[in-house]
matplotlib code that plots the C-alpha trace (Angstrom):
import matplotlib.pyplot as plt

x = [78.0, 78.4, 75.0, 75.4, 78.3, 75.7, 77.5, 75.4, 74.7, 75.6, 79.4, 79.1, 80.2, 80.0, 82.1, 81.4, 83.6, 80.9, 80.5, 77.8, 77.3, 74.5, 76.8, 75.6, 72.1, 72.6, 74.4, 71.8, 68.4, 70.5, 70.9, 75.1, 76.0, 76.5, 79.4, 79.6, 83.2, 83.9, 87.4, 87.4, 90.7, 90.6, 92.4, 90.3, 87.5, 88.9, 89.7, 86.2, 84.8, 87.3, 86.1, 82.6, 82.8, 83.1, 84.7, 88.6, 89.2, 88.7, 88.2, 88.8, 86.3, 85.9, 82.3, 83.0, 84.7, 82.6, 83.7, 83.2, 80.6, 83.0, 85.4, 84.9, 84.7, 88.1, 89.6, 88.4, 90.1, 93.5, 93.4, 93.0, 95.4, 98.2, 97.2, 101.0, 99.8, 98.4, 96.5, 96.8, 94.9, 92.8, 93.4, 93.1, 90.9, 90.2, 86.8, 88.0, 89.6, 92.1, 95.7, 97.1, 94.7, 95.1, 98.7, 98.2, 96.3, 99.1, 101.9, 99.5, 99.1, 103.1, 103.9, 101.7, 102.4, 106.2, 106.5, 103.3, 102.4, 98.6, 96.6, 93.2, 90.9, 92.0, 90.3, 92.7, 92.3, 93.8, 93.3, 91.8, 93.6, 96.7, 97.2, 96.8, 95.0, 97.0, 94.3, 96.1, 94.4, 96.1, 98.3, 96.7, 96.9, 100.3, 100.7, 98.7, 100.5, 103.6, 102.3, 101.2, 104.3, 106.4, 104.2, 104.6, 104.0, 101.1, 99.1, 97.9, 93.7, 92.7, 89.2, 89.4, 88.0, 87.0, 87.7, 86.3, 88.8, 86.6, 89.4]
y = [103.8, 100.1, 100.2, 103.1, 101.0, 98.8, 95.7, 92.7, 92.3, 88.2, 89.5, 91.4, 89.3, 91.0, 89.3, 89.7, 89.4, 89.8, 93.7, 95.7, 97.9, 96.1, 95.9, 92.2, 92.6, 95.6, 93.8, 90.8, 93.2, 94.8, 91.2, 90.7, 87.3, 87.3, 85.2, 85.5, 84.7, 82.9, 85.1, 88.7, 89.3, 91.3, 88.5, 85.8, 88.0, 88.5, 84.9, 83.6, 86.5, 85.4, 81.8, 82.8, 84.6, 83.1, 86.1, 86.0, 89.7, 90.4, 93.7, 94.3, 97.4, 98.3, 98.9, 102.6, 103.1, 105.5, 104.2, 106.3, 104.7, 103.4, 101.9, 98.1, 99.0, 100.9, 98.0, 95.3, 97.7, 97.9, 94.0, 93.6, 96.4, 94.6, 91.0, 89.9, 92.3, 90.4, 93.5, 97.0, 99.5, 102.9, 106.3, 107.1, 110.2, 111.1, 112.4, 114.9, 117.8, 119.0, 119.3, 116.5, 114.2, 115.9, 115.4, 111.4, 111.0, 112.6, 110.0, 106.9, 107.5, 108.0, 105.1, 102.8, 104.8, 104.5, 100.9, 99.4, 99.3, 100.3, 100.1, 97.7, 100.7, 101.8, 99.3, 96.7, 94.4, 90.9, 88.4, 85.4, 82.5, 84.5, 85.5, 83.8, 85.9, 85.2, 85.0, 87.9, 89.5, 93.2, 94.2, 91.7, 94.8, 95.4, 91.6, 91.3, 94.4, 92.7, 89.5, 91.2, 93.3, 90.4, 88.5, 91.6, 95.2, 96.6, 98.6, 102.2, 102.1, 106.0, 105.5, 106.7, 105.1, 107.9, 106.7, 108.1, 109.4, 108.8, 105.6]
z = [-38.3, -39.6, -40.7, -43.2, -44.9, -46.7, -45.4, -45.6, -41.7, -42.1, -42.2, -39.1, -35.7, -32.3, -29.7, -26.6, -23.4, -20.6, -21.2, -19.5, -22.6, -24.3, -27.3, -27.5, -27.4, -29.5, -32.2, -31.9, -32.8, -35.6, -37.3, -36.3, -35.6, -32.2, -30.2, -26.3, -24.9, -22.1, -21.4, -21.3, -23.1, -26.5, -28.3, -27.5, -28.6, -31.7, -32.2, -31.5, -34.1, -36.5, -36.2, -36.6, -39.8, -43.4, -45.4, -46.7, -45.0, -41.5, -40.2, -36.4, -34.8, -31.6, -30.3, -29.9, -33.5, -35.8, -39.3, -42.8, -45.1, -47.4, -45.3, -46.5, -50.2, -49.7, -47.7, -50.4, -53.5, -51.2, -50.8, -54.4, -55.7, -53.0, -53.3, -51.6, -48.7, -45.7, -44.1, -42.8, -40.8, -41.7, -40.7, -37.0, -36.3, -32.6, -32.1, -29.6, -31.2, -28.8, -29.9, -28.2, -29.6, -33.5, -32.8, -31.4, -34.3, -36.5, -35.2, -35.4, -38.9, -39.7, -37.6, -40.0, -43.0, -42.4, -40.2, -40.9, -36.8, -36.2, -33.1, -32.9, -32.5, -35.8, -38.0, -38.1, -41.0, -42.8, -44.8, -42.6, -43.4, -43.4, -39.6, -36.5, -33.7, -30.4, -28.1, -25.5, -23.0, -24.2, -26.7, -29.3, -31.7, -31.3, -32.2, -35.2, -36.5, -36.0, -37.8, -40.4, -41.3, -40.9, -43.7, -46.2, -46.6, -44.1, -46.6, -45.0, -45.9, -46.4, -45.0, -41.5, -38.1, -35.7, -31.9, -28.9, -26.3, -22.9, -22.2]

ax = plt.figure().add_subplot(projection="3d")
ax.plot(x, y, z, "-o")
ax.set_aspect("equal")
plt.show()
């Protein structure tokens, strides 16, 4: 779905911690920068990916996320409209439409809109020079959300990120 956004491929980094799903090969074939990480922790992978970028804004997506084709433009507009904000996240929509997942999506969006707390699979974004990624094996998304909140309001971007419910 990232290909449909029109983003320049040089601005996409695939940080792989030893997965077996061919995401590194797919990213490389597509034209993204690929960073092979020595450690499998997500925080470590995100930190290595950020190091490989030269952009001001960073959007963290998981390999199985599906994004709207206006996501990057919407995030840029939000960052421009709120120059004092360090980052934020997008709306979370689970692909499985059962009542439990729909309720969880709704509650996640409420949590983001009221408290500024987001999960990593909902397209967290931030200003690269304002945030230091904690190299944690898990819960790096909560740490990132708390750091963004600690530096100002988190912006809830209305673009949607669709999330698989397979895990």
